[in-house]
C-alpha positions, 0 to 999 in steps of 0.5 A, a space after each residue: 459973317 465970318 465968325 458965323 461961317 467958323 461957328 457953322 463949321 465947328 458945329 458940323 464937325 461936332 455933330 459928325 464927331 458925335 455920330 461917329 462916337 455913337 456908331 462905336 459899340 464896344 464888345 460887351 465884357 462879361 465874366 461869370 463865376 460860381 463857388 461851385 457847381 453842385 447846390 441843394 435846393 433852396 441853398 442860394 446860388 451867388 454868381 459872381 460878375 466882372 467886365 463892362 457891359 450895358 445890360 445883362 439878362 438871365 436865363 435859370 434853365 427852368 421851364 419857361 426861362 431856358 435859353 435853348 427856347 428863346 426862339 420859341 417853344 412848341 409842345 405836341 398835344 396830340 392824343 393827350 385828351 382834353 376838357 372843356 369848362 367856362 363860367 356862366 352868369 345872368 344879368 339884367 332884368 329879363 325874365 325868360 328861361 331856358 334860353 341857353 344850351 351847349 352844343 359840340 360839333 366836329 363837321 361844322 363848315 364855319 361859313 357863318 350863316 344859320 344854313 350851315 349851322 343847321 347842316 352840321 351835326 350837333 350834340 347837346 352837351 348841356 346837361 354836362 354842365 352846371 349853368 347860372 341861375 342868377 347873377 352870381 358867377 358860376 363854374 361849369 364843371 369840366 366836360 372830358 372832350 377828348 373824343 371830339 379832338 381825337 385824330 386831329 378832328 376840329 372841335 367846334 363849341 357852340 352856345 345856342 340861345 333862344 328868344 321867345 316872343 317877349 311880349 307874352 314871355 317877358 323880356 330876354 335874359 342876358 347871359 354872360 359866358 366867361 373864362 372858357 378853356 379847353 384844357 389839355 390832359 397832358 401833364 402840366 409844364 412848369 406848373 402851367 396848365 397847357 390849353 388848346 384854346 381860351 375865351 380870348 383865342 377861341 375866335 367866336 362868332 354870332 350867327 343870327 337867324 334874322 341878321 338884317 331884320 332882327 339882329 340879336 344884341 349879342 356881343 363878343 369881347 376878349 374876356 366875355 360873350 354877352 348873349 342877348 335877344 333881338 330888340 323887342 319893338 314895342 309900339 308904346 316905345 317913345 322912338 315910335 312917337 314923332 314928337 319925342 325929343 330926339 327927333 326935334 332939331 332944336 333939341 339942345 343936345 345938338 346945340 354946341 352953345 348949350 351946356 347939354 350939348 353931346 358932340 356926337 349926337 344927331 337927330 335920327 330919321 323917325 321910322 314909324 312903328 309898322 304893326 304888320 312886320 313880322 320882325 317886331 317881336 319874333 321867336 329867334 335863334 342865335 348861335 355863337 360858335 368858336 373856331 376849330 379847336 384841335 389838338 396837335 402842336 401849339 407854340 407857346 412863345 419864346 421863353 423870356 430871359 430875366 433883366 438883371 442889370 440895365 443902362 441905369 445901373 453902372 456895375 452888378 458885382 453878383 446875382 443870387 438865384 435859388 432853385 426849388 427843384 432838384 436837376 440839371 440846369 443850363 444857366 445862360 447870361 446874355 451881356 449887351 452894349 447897344 445904341 440906336 446903331 445897333 448892338 453887340 452880344 456875348 452869352 456865358 454859360 454854366 452848368 449847375 446840378 441842384 440836389 433834393 
């Protein structure tokens, strides 16, 4: 018993000592030297290091890798103008034509119902774009929408999709809208176009004419708007046959012992076809509308450093970088030592001149 007590004391002392040691974070040491401060374009710049540290990160001073914007980069695009473009594509076996049109508005309320859509003033700009005619993904071409976003006005982009009665006009077609972008006409920054919005951030919402009784099958994801009309309720569809196998509770897809068992399958409630329902095959109007898009200040997020030394590398003696554009650059190296209790940081700065 005495030995167990002594062992327990030693264990506590060891853990305590390790804990205290873990909490001790030494100040990182970093000295950075270059042979000169003026280099030519494409001439390798060799940074030589000394000191002891766990991590080193590098800011070249170029756009999007600039220490001055490590906490965020905001650009004011007001008054610069903008263009709109996207890609479209057809899919599926539907045969209806003339279903999709493109509209712009400055005064849509954003309420999300068809009445609010009808109350807004919309301009049909479909003829300004090239739309798909088959399964090939087609670029729309660019439309200048500068007047629509001038003076901070909110621009709403609407895709209007019409479904005609499908029994006599054929099934509705599937339309894909992809890679939409509202691009600022401002000069590119660091070779990167500046966007007022893109497909992922446009905030598209679906507005159906009959959301409860004949909703469209339109879906929206981060990369695509899939436009598709309401489901045509065909009286010959097997779902209107009470003897259809999915209504049979003894169907093996509901039996856990069956090889065809489907864990999520449940026998649906049979609903007979109603020949008098006006929603079996209605003409419908569906809109997919963006959120308000405006010019002004946009946040491009923080400029991020390049990690050049991590915890798995004991020593980094030097680092070589080549500049492609003339100019003056404030170069920063950030050295860190850290553990779960915290971190300590030192920053070293150099100014370089890159000549043509």
